[in-house]
VEXTORTI-104168 format. One record per residue (C-alpha): x, y, z; residue in three letters. Coordinates in pm, whole numbers, plus 50000, padded with zeros to 5 digits. Layout:
<rs>
XYZala
...
</rs>
This chain:
<rs>
816055491728404met
819285480628577thr
820555445128565val
819925441428939phe
816315452528897ser
815845428528606arg
817205399728818leu
814885408729104arg
811875410728873his
812855379128687trp
812705359429010arg
809085371229058lys
808015367328696arg
805095344028779ser
803525369729013gln
804295397828768leu
802585378428489asp
799455375428700arg
799595412228795asp
800115422128431leu
797145401528316gln
794965416428588ala
796025451828496glu
795335446328124met
791925431528207asp
791175461728421glu
792155485928141his
789965467527890arg
787095467928134gln
787525505428186met
787395511127808leu
784375488427778glu
782535507628057asp
783365540627888arg
781975529127553phe
778805516627721ile
778305550827883arg
778725566327535glu
775705546327414gly
777125513527277met
775585480327373asp
777695454927563ala
778875434927256gly
779905465427055glu
781635480527360ala
783645448027419arg
784785447027052ala
785665483927048ala
787645480727372ala
789595451427228ala
790405470926912arg
791445501827108arg
793625482527354phe
795445462927080gly
797215429027079asn
797445417627443thr
800145391727364thr
802445417627211leu
801785441127503thr
802625413427751ala
805805404127563glu
806935440527558ala
806345443527930ser
808215411228006arg
811225423827812glu
811345453728045glu
811535433628366trp
813365402328248gly
815935387828006phe
814555378727669arg
817395355327587trp
816795335727908val
813145330827822asp
814105320627469thr
816635295927603leu
814135280027841phe
811615277727560arg
814145260327334asp
815135236627615val
811495227327680arg
810945221327309phe
814085199627287ala
812975179727593ala
809585172727433arg
811275160827113leu
813595137927310met
810665123327505ala
809105112627173lys
812255093127072arg
813305073327383pro
815215046327191ala
817415071327007ile
817955091627324val
818895060527524ala
821425049727260ala
822975084427246ala
823095088327625val
824705054127668phe
827345061827404ser
828225095227564val
828235079727913ala
830815053927805leu
833155080527670gly
832725105627953val
832825078828224gly
836025062728095ala
837695096428049asn
836685110128390thr
837755078428572ala
841225079128414val
841575116528480val
840735110528847ser
843785087828871val
845895112928677leu
844855140028921gln
845705119029226ala
849105107729097leu
850345133028843leu
848385165628850leu
848055169429228asn
850055140229368pro
848945130229718met
847725164829806gly
851155181029764val
850975217129652ser
853425230429393asp
854665195329320ala
856535208829017asp
858825227729258arg
859905195929438leu
862855173629349ala
863845139429479val
867525130029487ala
868785094829416thr
872255080029374val
873215063729046arg
876045038329038leu
876395029328672asp
879055002628711lys
877024984828979leu
873824986528771asn
872035007129037leu
870125034428852pro
868065047629147lys
869695038729476ala
868685056729792glu
871055082529938thr
873225084130247ser
873405111630505gly
876275127730315val
874145135830011glu
871455150530237trp
874005172530414arg
875525184530086glu
872185192429923leu
870995209830240arg
873995232930216asp
873145243129855met
871035272529967arg
871515289729633asp
869135264829465val
867065249229749phe
864985265530023thr
864385233630225his
865925198930200val
864585169530403ala
865545133230447ala
863285104530545met
863715067630612glu
861125039830606gly
860325023930940arg
857954997931083tyr
856874996431445trp
854764973231655thr
852004990431848ser
849024979032053asp
846425000431878leu
842944986031921gly
844054962132195gly
846214939331976glu
849674940931829ser
849634956431485val
852224968931243arg
852425006731209val
853985019230885ile
855705052730910gly
858715074030834arg
861425089531042val
862025124230901val
864225154530955thr
862485185331104pro
862405202730765ser
860255175130613phe
856925193030639phe
858525226230535asp
859565210230207val
855945201630131phe
854655235230258ala
851945219730476val
850545232330804gln
849395209431087pro
845675203131121ala
846275200631494leu
849265208431716gly
852655213431553arg
855385196131357phe
858945187031464phe
861715210031570asp
865395202931636asp
864745194732005asn
862175167131950asp
863225131632023arg
860525106532124glu
857705125031947ala
855185114831684val
852965132331429val
849835113431326leu
848445111230975ser
844835121930931trp
843565085730875pro
845355073731191thr
843945102631396trp
840385096831277thr
840365058531277ser
842475050431583gln
841795081031799phe
838315090131680gly
839355125031572gly
839765134631938asp
841255169831958arg
842595162532308thr
844985136632165val
847905161032187leu
850265151732468gly
849095115732491arg
851585087232454met
851685062632165met
853735030932214met
856005022431918leu
858114991131971asp
857464994832341gly
858875030332352val
856435058432448pro
856225086532192his
854405118932270arg
851805129332012ile
852565165331915ile
850545170531597gly
848245158031321val
848965162230950ala
846245178130732pro
843665155930563glu
844875162430208his
848525153830278phe
849185116830204arg
852925114030138tyr
854185087630160pro
850895071230082val
851335042430327arg
852745063130615ala
850545064330924arg
852925082531157val
856105103131141trp
858845104831403thr
862015126431417pro
865165113431249leu
868395115831447gln
871475107631242met
874755098931404ala
877745120231306ala
879245090831114ser
876295090130875arg
877035126030778leu
880705119030702gln
880915085030532lys
879615085230174arg
877865053230071gly
877245042930433tyr
873645033930527asn
872145043530190met
868555041730312thr
867435078130290leu
864985094630051thr
865965131130007val
863335156329896val
864105192929821ala
862065223929736arg
863505245829464leu
864215282029544lys
861895307129370pro
863305316129029gly
865455284529009val
864435260028739ser
864705222528767phe
867385222628497his
869465248128690gln
869215227729010ala
870285195828829ser
873235213928671ala
874295227029013arg
874205192229167val
875955175828870asn
878685202028875gly
879275196229244tyr
879505158329199val
881935161228908glu
884175185029105ala
884005161029400leu
885145131629189lys
887975151629037asn
889245164629372asp
888805138129637ser
886265110829570tyr
888205085829360ala
885725057629420gln
883115078929249gly
884905073228918lys
885305036228991asn
881595030929059tyr
880205055928808gly
878795077129090tyr
876165103929017phe
873455122029210val
870295126029001asp
867335148629064leu
863885136228970his
860645155328952gly
858455146529248phe
855605135329023thr
857875112828817asp
859365097829132phe
855995090529293val
854215076828986ala
857225057328860gly
856305031428600asp
852615040528633leu
853115073928459lys
853515060428108arg
850755034928171thr
848315061828287leu
848965084227988trp
848395054027762thr
845085046727933leu
844075083127900trp
844825081927528ala
842675050527504ala
839875067627698ala
840075097427462leu
839705073227171ala
836535059427332val
835255095027385leu
835995103827024phe
834295072126902thr
831275079227122ser
830935113926974cys
831235099826623ala
828615073326703ser
826095098926829val
826835121526532ala
826055092526297ile
822865085826490leu
821765122226463leu
822765124126098leu
820565094126026ser
817625115126149arg
818335144525921thr
816295129225637ala
813245129025863gly
813875164025996arg
814785180325665arg
811135187025586arg
810505200525936glu
813425225025911ile
812385236125562ala
808835243325680ile
810085262825983arg
812315283925761leu
809465289725518ala
807225301825802leu
809715328625904gly
812175312526146ala
815735324826102thr
818605300926039arg
820195312526363thr
817105302326560gln
816945268326394val
820685262626441phe
820405272226808arg
817555247826857gln
819495219226700leu
822595226226910val
820515228027230ile
819075193627153glu
822615179827120ser
823775197027439leu
820905181527633leu
821925147127506leu
825495154527607gly
824475165627957leu
822325134628013leu
825155112127896gly
827655131628104gly
825575127428420gly
825405089828368val
829105088928279gly
830085107628596ile
828095082628803ala
829905054228622met
833275070828689ala
832455074829059ala
831695037729081gly
834905028728897ala
837145050429117thr
835655035329433ser
837075001029347ile
840525011629226leu
842075004529564gly
840844968429544glu
842784960429227leu
845624935629268ala
848414958029139val
851754967429299pro
850795003829372gln
847154999829463lys
847545023729760glu
848265051529512leu
845255042429300leu
843075042729612ala
843735080329640leu
841665086229326ala
838245098629430arg
835445116729254met
835265152929367asn
833715185529259gly
836485194629016ser
836245160828844leu
832455163228824ala
832865197628667leu
835435183128425tyr
832995155728328gly
830205180928268leu
832445203128057val
833535173027851val
829925162227805ser
828895197227693leu
831825198227453leu
830835164127320cys
827245175827278gly
828365205627078phe
830785185226866val
828465156826773phe
825565180726719gly
827525203726493leu
827675180826190ala
823895173926171pro
823135210726229ala
825555221925959val
824225196325711gln
820605206225774leu
821365243325748met
823305238925424arg
820245223925254asp
818015249525086asn
814295248425140gln
813515232124808ala
816075204924871ala
814545199725213gly
811145194225060met
812535171124793ala
814555147725019arg
818205152924925ala
820215129625151pro
823925133825210arg
826045107425378arg
829525122025349arg
829715131325718phe
828435097325827gln
830975078525617ser
833845099425756val
832685093026112phe
832435055726047val
835995055325911ala
837185074026220ala
835485048626449glu
837125019826263val
840525037026290ala
840175041226670ala
839115004926705ala
842134993126502val
844605012726717val
843145000027045leu
842754964026934leu
846304961826800val
847534976527129thr
845384951727321thr
846784922327128thr
850344933527203leu
849604939027573leu
847914905227607met
850864888027443arg
853234906527677ser
851214896027981phe
851164860127861trp
854914860527799ala
855584873728151ala
853164848428300arg
854924819028133gln
858404826928266ile
859744800528503asp
861054818328816pro
863234788528905gly
861214776329205phe
857774761829278arg
855524788929415tyr
852184770529403glu
850874760929747gly
853214784129942val
851714808930190thr
853814838030309thr
853594864130583ala
855794889730754phe
856534895531122val
858304923331308leu
860974908731533lys
860674918731901pro
863774937332017lys
864094921032358asn
863444884832264asp
866584869232110pro
865094834132099gly
861954844331914phe
862994832331567leu
863964797631688ala
860684793731880arg
858684807031584ala
860224781931344glu
859574753631588thr
855934763631627glu
855544767331252leu
856944732531187arg
854484718131436ala
851494736931291ala
852134734130917ala
851464703430704gln
854624707930499gly
858074723930503pro
858414759030648val
861134785430650ala
861974820530768leu
863634843930522ala
864344879030416tyr
863434888630150pro
860384868530045val
860104860729671pro
857894884629474phe
857744908429774ala
860994928229755ser
864604925229655glu
867394916629895gly
869994938630057leu
872484949829794thr
876204954029852ala
879584948629696gly
881504916929780phe
885034903429778thr
886394869029698ile
889284858329915ala
892494853029721gly
891034863429386arg
891894895829218lys
889434913128989val
889834897728645gln
889914917628324ser
886364921228185gly
884844908028503glu
881564925128606pro
881484946928916glu
881354925529226arg
877944935729350his
874954914729443gly
872124907529683glu
872204891730026ala
869354868330125his
869014855030480met
867194821630509val
866694792130741thr
867604756530633pro
864044748430518gly
863984776530262tyr
865234756529962phe
863064726730049arg
859954748430091thr
860414764729750leu
861674732029596gln
864884748229473ile
867334721429356pro
870944720729475val
873394721629185leu
876534715829389arg
877434710129752gly
874764714730018arg
872424740630160thr
872084750430525phe
871544726430812val
870454731531172asp
874094730731278gly
874794763331091asp
874264784531400ser
875634817031533ala
878434797831708asp
879564777431405ser
881694786431106glu
880084813130886arg
878854796930563val
876894807830258cys
875274794529941val
875604812829609ile
873494811529296asp
874674799328958ser
874854834328813arg
877444845029068leu
879344812329018ala
879394815928637asp
880334852828629glu
882974853828901phe
884524819028922phe
884624811528549arg
884644773828566gly
886594771128893asp
885044752429179asp
883534778429416pro
882964753529699leu
885224759929995gly
886174794929881gln
885374825230094lys
883244854629991ile
882694886230192gly
879584907830160met
877994913730502tyr
879644908030836gly
882944893230719gly
883934863730498pro
881804832530468ala
882704798530322thr
880744788130013ile
879154754130080val
876664751429792gly
875394764529459val
871714767629362val
870074779729038pro
869644816728969ala
866044826929037leu
863694854228921arg
862504861929272ala
861994899729249thr
859864901328935thr
859434874428671pro
860374899328399glu
863914906128520ser
866774885128643arg
867924890328999ser
871434902529068arg
874004876829179pro
872754863529512val
874564852229826val
872384832530070tyr
873314834630438tyr
872024813530725ala
869524835230912leu
870914823031244ala
874374836131147gln
873334869730999met
870114883631136asn
870334920731058ser
866784929630953thr
863864940231169ser
861364922530941thr
861344885230868val
859194866230622gly
857444833330686val
857024807030413leu
854944775630454ala
854064749630192arg
850684733630247ser
847804721330029pro
845254741030232gly
844834775330386asn
847884780230609thr
847224816230713ala
845394808031043pro
848104782831137ala
850844808631073ile
849104834731289arg
848494809831569ala
852104797131562ala
853574832331581ile
851144841231861arg
852344810932060arg
855974820832003ala
855344856632120asn
851894871332168gly
853064907132117ser
854444902031764val
852474916631473ala
851774893731175val
850924911830854phe
850774909930474asp
849634873630462val
849494862330099gln
850274832029891thr
853144834329645leu
850584829929366arg
848774861329491glu
852064880329509arg
852924870229153leu
849454880129031asp
849884913929200glu
853264919329036leu
851734912228697leu
848524930228789gly
849424962428611thr
849954944028284arg
846724924528330arg
844584954528427val
845954976828150val
845434949627891ala
841834943728007leu
841034980828015leu
842434987127669val
840594955927550leu
837364970027694ser
837975003827531phe
838824987427200gly
835764965227219gly
833534995427281val
835075013326982cys
834604982926761leu
830974978026865leu
830225014826803leu
831945012726463ala
829914981526374ile
826674998226483ala
827525029826292gly
828455011725972leu
825374989725995his
823155020326045gly
824675039425756val
824395009925519thr
820845001925627ala
819835038225578gln
821425038525235met
819555006625139val
816275021625258ser
816765054225067glu
817815036624747arg
815035010624752ala
813385024024432pro
816715024024251glu
817384988224365ile
813934977624246ala
814504993523905val
817914976423870arg
816434942723957leu
813464948223726ala
815864956323440leu
817754923623485gly
820394929923753ala
821404899023951glu
820924898624333pro
824624891424376arg
825424923624187gln
823284943524431ile
824974925124717leu
828434933924584arg
827384970024527leu
826484976624889phe
829274955125031leu
831794975224831ala
830215008024937ser
830314999425309gly
833674981925313leu
835365010125122thr
835015034125415trp
835885006325657ala
839065000725458gly
839855037825477val
839445035925853gly
841635004925870leu
844475022025684leu
844105053425896ala
844205032326212gly
847375014426102leu
849005047926024ala
848035061226368ala
849385029926536phe
852675033126347ala
852965068426486phe
852225056426843ala
854545026026834gln
857435041827024arg
855185049527323trp
853515015527321ile
856874997427294ala
857785007927649asn
854824988427786leu
855724955827616leu
857724925727733phe
859364901227492gln
857074914027214val
857924939926950lys
855524968426879ala
855774959526511ser
854734923526574asp
853024912126257gly
850854885926424leu
849284911326661ala
848544935426377val
847084907626161thr
844844894026437val
843524928526530ala
842854938226169cys
841134905026105ala
838834910326405ile
837944945226285val
837294934525927met
835154904726033val
833104928026253gly
832584954825987val
831904928825718ala
829164914425936gly
827774949425990ala
827534955425613val
826424920225518trp
822954920925673met
821614952825506pro
823394944025178ala
821774909625182arg
818404925525250arg
818934948524951ala
819724918824726ser
816404902724827arg
814274933124743thr
810974925124567asp
810814949624270pro
807044946224221gln
806224954824580gln
808574985124592val
807514999224254leu
803814993924330arg
804245013724652his
806105041524470glu
</rs>
């Protein structure tokens, strides 16, 4: 019979079974009638017909093999038998399912983030063929500066290594979507942008060289703001009061950049394509030509830059100028990449520990099942059949745990976007999907096979006589316990180091008082020159404390960077490169943040656009570039010409608490207002957010207010990655430790139970209870010690990866290792103590009488 015919018959096997039974009954009846006609009575005829027809069960089985698949029926029979066995042991099944669910859930959740950021970043296909170019200026300490139009033009012309090269620039607009002024985040891009990413529009088209006031919508903007209306093409969208025609919609899977809601065409003036280092605000992305490796492309770019510096670009040597290519995945994930791989390693440790825990649990049942297996073998079952049955039981446990784990992972990924971390928009892209569910199921099946293999092998290695005589073996269990302890040691040492790093970063004094300060951002209207003055006036009237306008806002971004000159002072030997940040602030800025004045004064209301240009510098700039001379009254030029230094303030840690800011020059916002975005700072004991919104609305009702947060919230978000990673690794380490404690306790308790007669004999012959106590403590703690040493060896191997996640703490920190090892040893000692103490209190008379 063909496979197709077997499949067709197998689907109708219930009906075929009924038909087969009816046909066999009819044949027996025909034989019975024939024997009756030959002279037999009814009873003799029925017995003769049964003998002549033969074994009906064997006949039915032979027929079923013809129209079905024997192995499928056998599999279903084994599965039903395993399910009945599991139903009789709900406590053991629940413990095993929970252990597997923890491992599979943690692993699947972390892999979902890896998929969204590293494996398939933001829906970009062939991400390994994409490169992002950045400018490196070694002598200015700028490792990843954005590029200018010149680099884009030069890379675009390298057609021997790149097929498409695109440039984009971040942009914010004010729009009236939904009937109120809101900020729209987007990018202005060159027409080749979507070609680089090899995406096709979901609706309409993308840009060409003739487009000017046009806009392409992201999928979320199209669905949320326009209701997914397919007639949206050709309609106008107002951006900063300028109508832009909607020409297309990006596909749903494409989310780069992750915060972009619209894209508009980028028109670059001819000067941007000629002057290197001018307007370095572009991100350049290129697609490698087929057959060109990333290494070849980097060599081509490096060779061009070196030839350029040798021939014409002398400043390139002065600044240490290089153009670097980065893999798209590395560029997007940034600092998260190493963190995510660390979390995945921790999740794998939990998965491994979960498997070991279930294996220990199943091994503890082998003593009870050894007799069962021996009897089944004695009755004719083959070892292959028994082994298959045992493995199917383990696979069912794995599948149940995997299903629960996948549900746990889906719940975890749904809240990733709510975490207070710097790149939470990227984490929000992680979602459970079919491929991840399949991954979780495969992992759970693999786990089921792995943790079921050891019990099956141990049972099958026992001969029948040994099975009848109870011959326990605990070698596998002890090894698994040691492995659990080792995983717990690695994770808990790592947790201790991460917690100390987080605490060290949290304790750093940034140089200003951030408690009680609420911040927000506004987009300046283009046709309202008096807006900032009115806004500050309204804010002063509404707030209960000092207020200020500034760009940048502490803990939100760094300032504009540029080189500077000092009037009348030549560059001194050994002096650092004259490069720093420009901050634009109103007079109330230093009072709002309670920044002391070291020398001179800060800004006053008289420092207006019509008065002499003044600035305030920080102490780092004063110490490094004036070397004990009085900087007050001297002129420094960074943006918009020279400015007279009127004051010195302390150097702050305003970008991140972990790193010092560059030398900073503060300008009066009224004298240098060159940014489209301005931050608001207000010190108040209560909630100032409503007052800020109301004050800005009174100053100009069409201005969008966004990103309202306190400085405490911004600081917590900056340190959020350290906090979240430390808590996750702590959770993983805690799970591993609890599983190790449970495993060691179970193994020791089982050993005490099995050796009860021996313990009774020892006590009856004069052994002291403390000797019995020491015996079992030594037995349990020996394997825990092996696991401890193995864990320390594994951590020593992983130190160089963990060191990159630490701040002001060494990976070899003795205190962290000691604390973690002490926690593990206290836990395992407690796990061994209870069964060992019970053994020491054994009543010899009662045990021996029972025996």
